[in-house]
TILUM-867281 format. One record per residue (C-alpha): residue number from 1; x negated, y negated, z. Coordinates in Angstrom, 3 decimals, always signed. Layout:
N
(NUM (X Y Z)),
...
END
This chain:
605
(1 (-74.855 -115.398 +51.032)),
(2 (-75.816 -119.055 +51.634)),
(3 (-75.227 -118.578 +55.352)),
(4 (-77.659 -115.630 +55.707)),
(5 (-81.326 -115.927 +56.723)),
(6 (-83.595 -112.862 +56.644)),
(7 (-86.821 -113.401 +58.592)),
(8 (-89.687 -111.223 +59.863)),
(9 (-91.725 -112.118 +62.941)),
(10 (-95.395 -111.351 +62.297)),
(11 (-98.522 -111.799 +64.421)),
(12 (-101.710 -110.263 +65.711)),
(13 (-101.208 -107.717 +68.506)),
(14 (-100.295 -109.238 +71.895)),
(15 (-99.633 -112.761 +70.613)),
(16 (-96.151 -112.644 +72.119)),
(17 (-93.730 -112.070 +69.247)),
(18 (-91.567 -109.468 +70.999)),
(19 (-91.253 -111.705 +74.082)),
(20 (-90.294 -114.614 +71.814)),
(21 (-87.618 -112.405 +70.225)),
(22 (-86.255 -111.677 +73.731)),
(23 (-85.785 -115.411 +74.337)),
(24 (-84.137 -115.861 +70.921)),
(25 (-81.604 -113.149 +71.793)),
(26 (-80.876 -114.589 +75.230)),
(27 (-80.331 -118.125 +73.941)),
(28 (-78.250 -116.925 +71.003)),
(29 (-75.793 -115.484 +73.513)),
(30 (-76.314 -111.776 +72.830)),
(31 (-76.245 -111.067 +76.565)),
(32 (-73.802 -112.097 +79.264)),
(33 (-75.115 -114.578 +81.837)),
(34 (-75.040 -111.951 +84.582)),
(35 (-76.256 -109.057 +82.393)),
(36 (-79.416 -107.280 +83.498)),
(37 (-81.754 -107.122 +80.491)),
(38 (-85.160 -105.432 +80.429)),
(39 (-88.104 -107.299 +78.919)),
(40 (-89.146 -106.559 +75.306)),
(41 (-85.642 -105.332 +74.527)),
(42 (-86.510 -104.401 +70.908)),
(43 (-89.358 -102.125 +72.058)),
(44 (-86.877 -99.390 +72.941)),
(45 (-89.213 -96.458 +72.253)),
(46 (-90.793 -94.963 +75.436)),
(47 (-94.291 -95.133 +73.969)),
(48 (-93.813 -98.769 +72.967)),
(49 (-92.810 -99.704 +76.491)),
(50 (-95.641 -97.725 +78.097)),
(51 (-98.351 -99.113 +75.812)),
(52 (-96.935 -102.624 +75.592)),
(53 (-97.091 -102.687 +71.781)),
(54 (-94.587 -102.596 +68.940)),
(55 (-94.970 -99.436 +66.835)),
(56 (-91.823 -99.363 +64.686)),
(57 (-90.262 -102.313 +62.879)),
(58 (-86.699 -102.941 +64.016)),
(59 (-83.891 -105.170 +62.766)),
(60 (-81.408 -107.183 +64.819)),
(61 (-79.310 -110.269 +64.144)),
(62 (-78.227 -113.436 +65.916)),
(63 (-75.626 -116.098 +65.128)),
(64 (-76.529 -119.779 +65.139)),
(65 (-73.686 -122.150 +64.334)),
(66 (-72.155 -120.546 +61.213)),
(67 (-75.404 -118.865 +60.097)),
(68 (-76.325 -115.206 +60.495)),
(69 (-80.068 -114.716 +61.082)),
(70 (-81.386 -111.171 +60.549)),
(71 (-84.617 -110.828 +62.549)),
(72 (-87.208 -108.084 +62.006)),
(73 (-89.797 -107.533 +64.760)),
(74 (-92.965 -106.020 +63.249)),
(75 (-96.026 -104.324 +64.818)),
(76 (-99.114 -106.425 +65.472)),
(77 (-101.673 -103.614 +65.504)),
(78 (-103.616 -102.996 +62.278)),
(79 (-102.944 -99.228 +62.409)),
(80 (-99.248 -99.930 +61.841)),
(81 (-99.802 -102.340 +58.956)),
(82 (-97.703 -100.076 +56.723)),
(83 (-94.654 -101.058 +58.801)),
(84 (-95.364 -104.740 +58.071)),
(85 (-95.883 -104.127 +54.344)),
(86 (-92.572 -102.318 +53.877)),
(87 (-90.594 -104.844 +55.932)),
(88 (-91.874 -107.949 +54.116)),
(89 (-90.216 -106.735 +50.930)),
(90 (-86.750 -107.234 +52.418)),
(91 (-87.033 -110.692 +54.033)),
(92 (-87.145 -114.217 +52.607)),
(93 (-89.443 -115.829 +55.142)),
(94 (-91.686 -115.176 +58.134)),
(95 (-92.227 -116.594 +61.581)),
(96 (-96.023 -116.472 +62.071)),
(97 (-96.805 -116.367 +65.795)),
(98 (-100.310 -117.531 +66.797)),
(99 (-101.644 -117.423 +70.366)),
(100 (-102.451 -120.958 +71.607)),
(101 (-105.508 -119.589 +73.452)),
(102 (-106.964 -117.206 +70.865)),
(103 (-105.864 -118.813 +67.598)),
(104 (-105.658 -116.674 +64.440)),
(105 (-107.151 -113.173 +64.787)),
(106 (-107.938 -110.448 +62.173)),
(107 (-104.388 -109.086 +61.984)),
(108 (-103.078 -112.663 +61.613)),
(109 (-105.073 -112.848 +58.375)),
(110 (-103.707 -109.504 +57.186)),
(111 (-100.023 -110.234 +57.842)),
(112 (-100.254 -113.780 +56.449)),
(113 (-101.941 -112.571 +53.244)),
(114 (-99.098 -110.058 +52.787)),
(115 (-96.544 -112.856 +53.297)),
(116 (-98.266 -114.903 +50.564)),
(117 (-98.292 -111.892 +48.222)),
(118 (-94.528 -111.597 +48.713)),
(119 (-94.149 -115.406 +48.128)),
(120 (-92.441 -115.898 +51.491)),
(121 (-91.828 -119.188 +53.297)),
(122 (-93.781 -119.498 +56.561)),
(123 (-92.834 -121.171 +59.842)),
(124 (-95.758 -121.252 +62.316)),
(125 (-95.203 -120.891 +66.066)),
(126 (-98.212 -121.742 +68.243)),
(127 (-97.123 -119.536 +71.141)),
(128 (-97.985 -119.216 +74.851)),
(129 (-98.202 -123.010 +75.145)),
(130 (-97.820 -122.811 +78.933)),
(131 (-100.581 -120.229 +79.356)),
(132 (-103.693 -121.298 +81.277)),
(133 (-106.499 -122.247 +78.878)),
(134 (-104.188 -122.847 +75.900)),
(135 (-105.632 -125.021 +73.110)),
(136 (-102.617 -125.591 +70.826)),
(137 (-104.144 -128.246 +68.525)),
(138 (-107.293 -126.169 +68.033)),
(139 (-105.136 -123.106 +67.244)),
(140 (-103.154 -125.216 +64.751)),
(141 (-106.358 -126.443 +63.038)),
(142 (-107.659 -122.888 +62.755)),
(143 (-104.318 -121.805 +61.278)),
(144 (-104.638 -124.497 +58.578)),
(145 (-108.181 -123.223 +57.874)),
(146 (-106.782 -119.704 +57.527)),
(147 (-104.104 -120.899 +55.058)),
(148 (-106.798 -122.608 +52.959)),
(149 (-109.076 -119.564 +53.202)),
(150 (-106.271 -117.363 +51.855)),
(151 (-105.738 -119.670 +48.868)),
(152 (-102.472 -121.291 +49.953)),
(153 (-101.127 -123.886 +47.497)),
(154 (-100.052 -127.415 +48.470)),
(155 (-96.479 -126.371 +49.068)),
(156 (-97.532 -123.551 +51.429)),
(157 (-99.898 -125.886 +53.305)),
(158 (-96.952 -128.117 +54.221)),
(159 (-95.746 -125.487 +56.662)),
(160 (-93.638 -126.546 +59.658)),
(161 (-95.191 -125.873 +63.080)),
(162 (-93.560 -125.477 +66.475)),
(163 (-95.188 -125.121 +69.887)),
(164 (-93.443 -122.347 +71.766)),
(165 (-93.397 -120.155 +74.844)),
(166 (-91.580 -116.848 +74.556)),
(167 (-91.786 -116.294 +78.317)),
(168 (-90.348 -119.742 +79.207)),
(169 (-87.997 -119.864 +76.206)),
(170 (-88.749 -123.237 +74.599)),
(171 (-89.842 -124.561 +71.187)),
(172 (-91.350 -128.063 +70.955)),
(173 (-92.044 -130.106 +67.847)),
(174 (-95.300 -131.348 +69.468)),
(175 (-97.409 -130.011 +72.376)),
(176 (-96.219 -132.912 +74.552)),
(177 (-92.534 -132.558 +73.608)),
(178 (-89.742 -132.461 +76.169)),
(179 (-87.614 -129.720 +74.595)),
(180 (-86.553 -127.017 +77.071)),
(181 (-84.861 -124.479 +74.783)),
(182 (-85.273 -122.842 +71.362)),
(183 (-82.851 -125.080 +69.462)),
(184 (-85.701 -126.575 +67.398)),
(185 (-86.720 -123.068 +66.316)),
(186 (-83.199 -122.127 +65.198)),
(187 (-82.918 -125.413 +63.260)),
(188 (-86.295 -124.847 +61.596)),
(189 (-85.354 -121.322 +60.510)),
(190 (-82.095 -122.532 +58.962)),
(191 (-83.789 -125.479 +57.199)),
(192 (-87.047 -123.862 +56.028)),
(193 (-86.224 -120.205 +55.297)),
(194 (-84.278 -119.987 +52.015)),
(195 (-81.059 -118.051 +51.563)),
(196 (-81.641 -114.584 +50.036)),
(197 (-82.816 -114.760 +46.410)),
(198 (-80.305 -112.239 +45.067)),
(199 (-77.927 -111.779 +42.137)),
(200 (-74.398 -111.191 +43.444)),
(201 (-72.827 -111.052 +39.977)),
(202 (-75.044 -108.191 +38.711)),
(203 (-74.571 -104.422 +39.307)),
(204 (-75.678 -102.947 +42.646)),
(205 (-79.447 -102.805 +43.277)),
(206 (-81.329 -101.961 +46.473)),
(207 (-84.770 -100.671 +47.438)),
(208 (-85.139 -98.351 +50.426)),
(209 (-87.484 -99.767 +53.040)),
(210 (-85.754 -98.637 +56.229)),
(211 (-84.976 -95.053 +57.289)),
(212 (-83.276 -93.650 +60.361)),
(213 (-81.699 -90.408 +61.474)),
(214 (-78.805 -89.704 +63.838)),
(215 (-77.727 -86.300 +65.158)),
(216 (-74.122 -87.441 +64.640)),
(217 (-74.400 -89.376 +61.370)),
(218 (-77.303 -87.615 +59.629)),
(219 (-79.762 -89.473 +57.384)),
(220 (-79.385 -93.284 +57.271)),
(221 (-81.263 -95.452 +54.777)),
(222 (-81.185 -99.030 +53.593)),
(223 (-82.756 -102.404 +52.916)),
(224 (-81.791 -105.793 +51.530)),
(225 (-79.030 -105.645 +48.910)),
(226 (-80.721 -107.383 +45.966)),
(227 (-77.732 -107.484 +43.590)),
(228 (-74.015 -106.795 +43.493)),
(229 (-72.001 -105.355 +46.337)),
(230 (-71.495 -101.925 +47.900)),
(231 (-68.217 -100.378 +48.998)),
(232 (-67.597 -97.105 +50.804)),
(233 (-66.960 -94.455 +48.128)),
(234 (-69.088 -96.159 +45.420)),
(235 (-70.936 -93.822 +43.051)),
(236 (-74.638 -94.774 +43.076)),
(237 (-77.888 -93.285 +41.764)),
(238 (-81.156 -92.687 +43.597)),
(239 (-84.327 -92.957 +41.444)),
(240 (-87.754 -91.597 +42.421)),
(241 (-90.605 -91.007 +39.968)),
(242 (-88.225 -90.892 +37.020)),
(243 (-85.804 -88.409 +38.636)),
(244 (-82.197 -89.453 +39.196)),
(245 (-79.788 -88.125 +41.826)),
(246 (-76.176 -89.288 +42.002)),
(247 (-74.325 -89.625 +45.309)),
(248 (-71.276 -91.246 +46.912)),
(249 (-71.657 -93.814 +49.694)),
(250 (-69.948 -92.335 +52.772)),
(251 (-70.649 -95.100 +55.318)),
(252 (-72.079 -98.642 +55.372)),
(253 (-73.506 -100.478 +58.368)),
(254 (-74.858 -103.965 +58.912)),
(255 (-76.767 -105.369 +61.888)),
(256 (-74.802 -107.260 +64.516)),
(257 (-76.855 -108.234 +67.551)),
(258 (-78.966 -105.275 +68.700)),
(259 (-76.547 -102.698 +67.282)),
(260 (-75.284 -101.611 +63.895)),
(261 (-71.681 -102.274 +62.934)),
(262 (-69.764 -100.105 +60.477)),
(263 (-68.191 -102.049 +57.591)),
(264 (-66.274 -101.190 +54.410)),
(265 (-68.100 -103.525 +52.018)),
(266 (-71.436 -105.385 +51.904)),
(267 (-72.466 -108.297 +49.682)),
(268 (-75.812 -109.216 +48.089)),
(269 (-78.336 -110.724 +50.515)),
(270 (-77.256 -108.645 +53.500)),
(271 (-79.570 -106.058 +55.146)),
(272 (-77.569 -102.824 +55.180)),
(273 (-77.841 -99.153 +56.121)),
(274 (-76.056 -96.435 +54.111)),
(275 (-75.303 -92.721 +54.374)),
(276 (-74.386 -90.112 +51.793)),
(277 (-77.834 -88.819 +50.765)),
(278 (-80.272 -86.604 +52.711)),
(279 (-83.468 -86.503 +50.619)),
(280 (-84.499 -90.164 +50.540)),
(281 (-87.886 -91.867 +50.957)),
(282 (-89.232 -95.371 +51.458)),
(283 (-89.524 -97.184 +48.057)),
(284 (-86.719 -95.211 +46.358)),
(285 (-84.459 -97.359 +44.162)),
(286 (-80.673 -97.240 +44.683)),
(287 (-78.618 -98.666 +41.811)),
(288 (-75.297 -98.562 +39.990)),
(289 (-74.694 -95.293 +38.131)),
(290 (-73.770 -97.209 +34.960)),
(291 (-76.721 -99.637 +35.097)),
(292 (-79.909 -97.773 +35.986)),
(293 (-82.892 -99.964 +36.926)),
(294 (-86.176 -98.992 +38.653)),
(295 (-87.969 -101.260 +41.115)),
(296 (-91.782 -101.048 +41.545)),
(297 (-92.843 -98.993 +44.561)),
(298 (-93.951 -100.767 +47.734)),
(299 (-97.758 -100.954 +47.688)),
(300 (-99.580 -100.405 +50.985)),
(301 (-103.242 -100.350 +52.020)),
(302 (-104.786 -96.870 +51.598)),
(303 (-105.341 -94.393 +54.423)),
(304 (-108.853 -94.427 +55.891)),
(305 (-108.763 -91.396 +58.228)),
(306 (-107.777 -87.746 +58.070)),
(307 (-107.171 -85.198 +60.806)),
(308 (-106.412 -81.480 +60.836)),
(309 (-103.449 -80.194 +62.889)),
(310 (-103.702 -76.512 +63.936)),
(311 (-101.354 -74.296 +65.960)),
(312 (-102.540 -73.784 +69.535)),
(313 (-104.417 -70.452 +69.421)),
(314 (-106.033 -70.575 +72.871)),
(315 (-105.442 -67.855 +75.514)),
(316 (-103.282 -70.390 +77.440)),
(317 (-100.942 -71.105 +74.506)),
(318 (-97.288 -71.234 +75.532)),
(319 (-97.994 -71.447 +79.280)),
(320 (-97.342 -75.212 +79.560)),
(321 (-93.706 -75.222 +78.491)),
(322 (-94.273 -75.789 +74.769)),
(323 (-91.255 -74.963 +72.558)),
(324 (-92.852 -75.202 +69.098)),
(325 (-96.124 -73.319 +68.645)),
(326 (-96.243 -72.096 +65.030)),
(327 (-97.895 -73.852 +62.088)),
(328 (-94.553 -73.699 +60.285)),
(329 (-92.868 -75.825 +62.976)),
(330 (-95.809 -78.235 +63.094)),
(331 (-95.792 -78.670 +59.307)),
(332 (-92.010 -79.189 +59.332)),
(333 (-92.349 -81.956 +61.947)),
(334 (-95.190 -83.678 +60.083)),
(335 (-93.223 -83.575 +56.821)),
(336 (-90.373 -85.292 +58.646)),
(337 (-92.819 -87.989 +59.815)),
(338 (-94.149 -88.403 +56.274)),
(339 (-90.613 -89.007 +55.000)),
(340 (-90.040 -92.005 +57.316)),
(341 (-93.550 -93.522 +57.453)),
(342 (-95.144 -95.232 +54.475)),
(343 (-98.704 -94.943 +55.829)),
(344 (-98.784 -91.258 +56.878)),
(345 (-99.177 -88.579 +54.232)),
(346 (-99.876 -84.840 +54.162)),
(347 (-102.462 -83.114 +51.980)),
(348 (-100.437 -80.729 +49.810)),
(349 (-103.539 -78.521 +49.451)),
(350 (-103.937 -77.912 +53.191)),
(351 (-104.889 -74.306 +54.100)),
(352 (-102.179 -71.981 +55.371)),
(353 (-103.295 -72.232 +59.022)),
(354 (-103.613 -76.048 +59.181)),
(355 (-102.029 -79.331 +58.076)),
(356 (-104.299 -82.167 +56.966)),
(357 (-102.794 -85.597 +57.685)),
(358 (-103.947 -88.936 +56.261)),
(359 (-103.361 -92.133 +58.252)),
(360 (-104.527 -95.717 +58.773)),
(361 (-106.250 -95.346 +62.139)),
(362 (-106.835 -93.533 +65.425)),
(363 (-104.038 -95.316 +67.290)),
(364 (-101.460 -94.368 +64.663)),
(365 (-102.514 -90.709 +64.875)),
(366 (-102.564 -90.688 +68.683)),
(367 (-99.020 -92.155 +68.808)),
(368 (-97.821 -89.419 +66.438)),
(369 (-99.518 -86.703 +68.527)),
(370 (-98.170 -88.095 +71.809)),
(371 (-94.660 -88.198 +70.322)),
(372 (-94.962 -84.560 +69.217)),
(373 (-96.223 -83.305 +72.579)),
(374 (-93.260 -85.015 +74.309)),
(375 (-90.954 -83.230 +71.895)),
(376 (-92.380 -79.863 +73.023)),
(377 (-95.044 -79.170 +70.373)),
(378 (-98.312 -77.400 +71.193)),
(379 (-101.179 -77.965 +68.784)),
(380 (-104.921 -78.240 +68.380)),
(381 (-106.472 -81.304 +66.769)),
(382 (-109.791 -81.784 +64.998)),
(383 (-111.979 -84.865 +65.258)),
(384 (-110.710 -87.731 +63.018)),
(385 (-112.705 -87.921 +59.770)),
(386 (-113.241 -90.948 +57.560)),
(387 (-112.256 -90.607 +53.900)),
(388 (-115.294 -91.052 +51.662)),
(389 (-115.227 -91.482 +47.897)),
(390 (-117.745 -91.448 +45.045)),
(391 (-118.273 -94.420 +42.735)),
(392 (-120.940 -94.362 +40.016)),
(393 (-122.723 -91.529 +41.797)),
(394 (-122.863 -93.389 +45.140)),
(395 (-121.047 -92.431 +48.337)),
(396 (-118.672 -95.148 +49.518)),
(397 (-116.891 -95.463 +52.864)),
(398 (-114.227 -97.790 +54.357)),
(399 (-115.345 -100.861 +56.328)),
(400 (-113.531 -103.112 +58.754)),
(401 (-113.937 -106.644 +60.019)),
(402 (-113.870 -106.734 +63.823)),
(403 (-113.401 -109.792 +66.035)),
(404 (-114.231 -109.460 +69.732)),
(405 (-113.430 -111.918 +72.518)),
(406 (-115.229 -110.856 +75.706)),
(407 (-116.899 -112.046 +78.941)),
(408 (-120.447 -113.390 +78.425)),
(409 (-121.991 -110.854 +80.815)),
(410 (-120.754 -107.946 +78.633)),
(411 (-122.182 -109.275 +75.337)),
(412 (-125.524 -107.440 +75.552)),
(413 (-124.086 -103.979 +76.189)),
(414 (-121.339 -104.417 +73.556)),
(415 (-123.837 -105.576 +70.916)),
(416 (-126.078 -102.608 +71.716)),
(417 (-123.131 -100.223 +71.332)),
(418 (-122.049 -101.769 +68.005)),
(419 (-125.617 -101.695 +66.678)),
(420 (-125.745 -97.947 +67.399)),
(421 (-122.507 -97.627 +65.411)),
(422 (-123.988 -99.445 +62.348)),
(423 (-122.191 -102.735 +63.040)),
(424 (-123.510 -105.919 +61.381)),
(425 (-123.151 -109.163 +63.373)),
(426 (-121.727 -111.936 +61.157)),
(427 (-120.906 -114.690 +63.650)),
(428 (-121.236 -115.488 +67.339)),
(429 (-119.804 -118.353 +69.386)),
(430 (-118.571 -119.495 +72.811)),
(431 (-115.003 -120.795 +72.418)),
(432 (-114.578 -121.363 +76.164)),
(433 (-116.890 -121.333 +79.165)),
(434 (-117.714 -117.827 +80.332)),
(435 (-116.498 -116.041 +77.179)),
(436 (-118.070 -115.197 +73.830)),
(437 (-116.594 -114.428 +70.427)),
(438 (-118.327 -111.981 +68.093)),
(439 (-117.466 -111.077 +64.519)),
(440 (-118.779 -107.828 +63.035)),
(441 (-118.586 -105.876 +59.818)),
(442 (-118.659 -102.177 +60.607)),
(443 (-117.922 -98.813 +58.930)),
(444 (-114.587 -97.348 +60.038)),
(445 (-116.587 -94.347 +61.321)),
(446 (-118.283 -96.652 +63.807)),
(447 (-114.944 -97.710 +65.297)),
(448 (-113.809 -94.157 +66.102)),
(449 (-113.803 -94.007 +69.886)),
(450 (-115.114 -97.554 +70.300)),
(451 (-111.945 -99.112 +71.747)),
(452 (-112.009 -97.118 +74.987)),
(453 (-115.783 -97.729 +75.378)),
(454 (-115.232 -101.442 +74.753)),
(455 (-112.639 -101.701 +77.534)),
(456 (-115.050 -99.948 +79.899)),
(457 (-117.984 -102.207 +78.955)),
(458 (-115.869 -105.350 +79.389)),
(459 (-114.075 -104.060 +82.528)),
(460 (-110.764 -104.350 +80.715)),
(461 (-111.234 -108.063 +79.948)),
(462 (-112.214 -107.724 +76.276)),
(463 (-109.855 -108.508 +73.382)),
(464 (-110.438 -106.808 +70.045)),
(465 (-108.877 -106.971 +66.598)),
(466 (-109.818 -105.339 +63.306)),
(467 (-108.739 -105.490 +59.680)),
(468 (-109.501 -103.200 +56.732)),
(469 (-112.034 -104.716 +54.294)),
(470 (-112.341 -102.060 +51.609)),
(471 (-114.920 -99.501 +50.481)),
(472 (-118.650 -100.278 +50.573)),
(473 (-121.920 -98.318 +50.425)),
(474 (-122.421 -95.491 +52.918)),
(475 (-124.161 -96.878 +56.016)),
(476 (-125.992 -93.731 +57.125)),
(477 (-125.336 -91.376 +60.028)),
(478 (-123.507 -92.672 +63.086)),
(479 (-124.105 -90.879 +66.380)),
(480 (-120.713 -89.995 +67.815)),
(481 (-121.933 -89.152 +71.309)),
(482 (-125.270 -88.542 +72.981)),
(483 (-124.322 -85.694 +75.347)),
(484 (-123.540 -82.037 +74.776)),
(485 (-120.766 -79.819 +76.158)),
(486 (-120.505 -77.591 +79.199)),
(487 (-118.685 -74.473 +77.959)),
(488 (-116.873 -71.993 +80.193)),
(489 (-118.364 -68.503 +79.998)),
(490 (-115.418 -66.436 +81.288)),
(491 (-111.670 -66.855 +81.884)),
(492 (-110.406 -67.584 +85.385)),
(493 (-109.988 -70.525 +87.734)),
(494 (-112.580 -73.180 +88.534)),
(495 (-114.027 -72.376 +91.960)),
(496 (-115.519 -74.803 +94.447)),
(497 (-118.675 -72.679 +94.656)),
(498 (-119.196 -72.861 +90.883)),
(499 (-118.239 -76.574 +90.730)),
(500 (-121.021 -77.419 +93.241)),
(501 (-123.569 -75.613 +91.115)),
(502 (-122.454 -76.891 +87.672)),
(503 (-121.975 -80.567 +88.648)),
(504 (-125.778 -80.934 +88.790)),
(505 (-125.902 -80.302 +85.034)),
(506 (-123.368 -82.884 +83.916)),
(507 (-119.899 -84.339 +84.441)),
(508 (-116.931 -82.003 +84.835)),
(509 (-113.486 -82.663 +83.310)),
(510 (-111.218 -80.527 +85.522)),
(511 (-110.705 -80.156 +89.300)),
(512 (-111.166 -77.006 +91.379)),
(513 (-108.326 -74.532 +90.764)),
(514 (-107.826 -75.356 +87.070)),
(515 (-107.332 -72.297 +84.853)),
(516 (-109.939 -72.035 +82.067)),
(517 (-110.887 -69.572 +79.342)),
(518 (-114.071 -68.515 +77.570)),
(519 (-115.099 -71.121 +74.969)),
(520 (-113.196 -73.924 +76.695)),
(521 (-115.228 -77.112 +77.250)),
(522 (-115.157 -77.941 +80.955)),
(523 (-117.523 -80.901 +81.034)),
(524 (-120.190 -83.071 +79.417)),
(525 (-123.782 -81.872 +79.669)),
(526 (-126.294 -84.448 +80.907)),
(527 (-128.505 -83.622 +77.892)),
(528 (-127.676 -83.563 +74.202)),
(529 (-127.197 -79.798 +74.058)),
(530 (-124.381 -77.338 +74.602)),
(531 (-124.654 -75.194 +77.722)),
(532 (-122.584 -72.123 +78.626)),
(533 (-121.807 -72.187 +82.371)),
(534 (-120.144 -69.784 +84.795)),
(535 (-117.510 -72.121 +86.185)),
(536 (-115.364 -69.318 +87.631)),
(537 (-117.969 -67.508 +89.772)),
(538 (-117.203 -67.109 +93.463)),
(539 (-119.480 -66.736 +96.464)),
(540 (-120.521 -63.215 +97.316)),
(541 (-118.562 -61.837 +100.255)),
(542 (-121.306 -60.781 +102.735)),
(543 (-122.297 -61.473 +106.304)),
(544 (-125.155 -63.853 +105.437)),
(545 (-124.506 -67.437 +106.527)),
(546 (-125.862 -70.116 +104.153)),
(547 (-128.313 -72.712 +105.456)),
(548 (-126.051 -75.545 +104.318)),
(549 (-122.397 -75.357 +105.272)),
(550 (-119.951 -75.758 +102.411)),
(551 (-118.115 -78.446 +104.336)),
(552 (-121.081 -80.818 +104.058)),
(553 (-121.264 -80.615 +100.234)),
(554 (-119.475 -83.398 +98.379)),
(555 (-117.920 -82.633 +94.994)),
(556 (-118.364 -85.247 +92.264)),
(557 (-115.118 -86.665 +90.882)),
(558 (-114.018 -85.094 +87.606)),
(559 (-113.555 -87.298 +84.520)),
(560 (-110.011 -87.884 +83.226)),
(561 (-109.348 -88.491 +79.508)),
(562 (-106.559 -90.308 +77.718)),
(563 (-105.455 -88.916 +74.362)),
(564 (-107.415 -91.577 +72.401)),
(565 (-110.535 -90.971 +74.498)),
(566 (-110.178 -87.241 +73.948)),
(567 (-109.927 -87.593 +70.162)),
(568 (-113.013 -89.805 +70.047)),
(569 (-115.073 -87.505 +72.307)),
(570 (-114.778 -84.513 +69.961)),
(571 (-117.557 -83.234 +67.725)),
(572 (-117.024 -81.515 +64.386)),
(573 (-117.145 -77.976 +65.865)),
(574 (-114.650 -78.791 +68.628)),
(575 (-110.872 -79.110 +68.983)),
(576 (-108.566 -80.890 +71.404)),
(577 (-105.826 -78.560 +72.636)),
(578 (-102.639 -80.536 +73.294)),
(579 (-99.628 -79.217 +75.209)),
(580 (-96.696 -81.006 +76.879)),
(581 (-98.604 -80.907 +80.190)),
(582 (-102.335 -80.711 +79.431)),
(583 (-105.250 -81.839 +77.284)),
(584 (-108.071 -79.319 +76.957)),
(585 (-111.312 -79.445 +74.983)),
(586 (-112.472 -76.252 +73.288)),
(587 (-114.900 -74.976 +70.685)),
(588 (-113.376 -73.988 +67.339)),
(589 (-115.017 -70.576 +67.775)),
(590 (-114.290 -69.391 +71.316)),
(591 (-116.538 -66.305 +71.184)),
(592 (-120.087 -67.224 +72.266)),
(593 (-121.863 -64.732 +70.008)),
(594 (-119.808 -65.774 +66.941)),
(595 (-120.652 -69.402 +67.705)),
(596 (-124.410 -68.649 +67.900)),
(597 (-124.260 -66.864 +64.544)),
(598 (-122.426 -69.845 +62.998)),
(599 (-125.010 -72.261 +64.462)),
(600 (-127.893 -70.239 +63.019)),
(601 (-126.226 -70.141 +59.605)),
(602 (-125.705 -73.903 +59.765)),
(603 (-129.366 -74.421 +60.637)),
(604 (-130.553 -72.296 +57.699)),
(605 (-128.254 -74.145 +55.245)),
END
């Protein structure tokens, strides 16, 4: 037990923690000298590698001298804060990674406050020391300010700091140091992070904060063994909300390098995975059958958004290779997601033809949807909705603190956009020549769809971070978009003749030859009104030659949407149809006459 160190690596998104973990693994000898190793080895999920972010917390271990160091890589994005919250309950210290150029950002504040709540020891790494424009001493000073701001005591303020580069693989005790490897980091972890605070002499006690599933091994669950020991065959009890279920441990694993290793017995302080029980959730208590004890559930920040999942009911349903089309299959898949994620939940009172899902943010929902479509699900998605609540007769809504680092020339357009979204400017500065830093307080509603707009306004050079603040007074209506929809009148394929005619009325979303159906949204109208267009009409076959030859007419480029952009573009009466191959916008009511009746009823109400 004294030779074990359990540590989580926490940081704001893109501050380099996963790259630093890569270097730790390489220098700890996990790979052969001639072994080909891909970058960001712990981001082994396809979506993580494509997006360049960590989505799921993962555990691995390294050996340094005669110490075993269990390392947990955690997400940096605020939408996956639930992953950080559950992981911090099973480690004894954290490695806080801060970018030497940017300094602490909103998510840095969030993850550090959670570390303080869990009374964890902190080692600070000012990372990307060799990056152009790095200001390590300024980043260190701002980190001290953040510690003070979060109410750190004298002991916490005496934190050790190292100046590191994950890409180059070094850790220095000062910015001018000569160290060329990570030995100083390993030494600091061993010295500063305490051995697990556990009770080996007491009966078995463990809280579930890690779940996995294998087609060969079935359900796997585990966490840090807080007391006693576990042997294969032990009779244990699972406790959830006062209910007890007995089971026998069939297998035990511990982490060795990047893989799990099957063992016969585990001691207190070790991070383990078990099997022998199917119905298990995060926060469940596992204890000795003869000494029942219940641990408090892991508390996480509340969900701020909801979204309705519907089966795909369009005329093109099932034509894109989807395997799972029914609401039953969709609900089954979402219930599986709820069982392994602490920050996704399902409304038990959802109607029979839909599933209402609660989550922390747009990105979290889009990752879930993208995962499902790759698994062969077809579904239709409503616009994300913010969760309001009533307090003393007043409507309250969630707010977020947003920090933006952007080029100076983009400041005006970004401020105009945030003002339209009810953002309140709190602070403005110029940390380096040519760039500005803005801090806003904004309703969560105002952030829906903002990220993609922000990247466009800053030409991809803007950095943005947000953190949940809590509920405040309703800010008034926020305009989601200022253009209407171009709606296909009839089913068929988009013709060149029709495209030429319709492109004068707005921007089209699909190229010539795309199959459409009545009620499908084929473009954005140039005015703030919905317009039904005949996008499938063809030129009359007669002997009259037109004055202008078709060959001289240029077609405007159609607009492509990512999944996040598609979700943010929706209005309340629209759905995004998602299949393994396509994204299509549509009206909830496809029939034009039914839609007009519904609009008139809405106007009279």
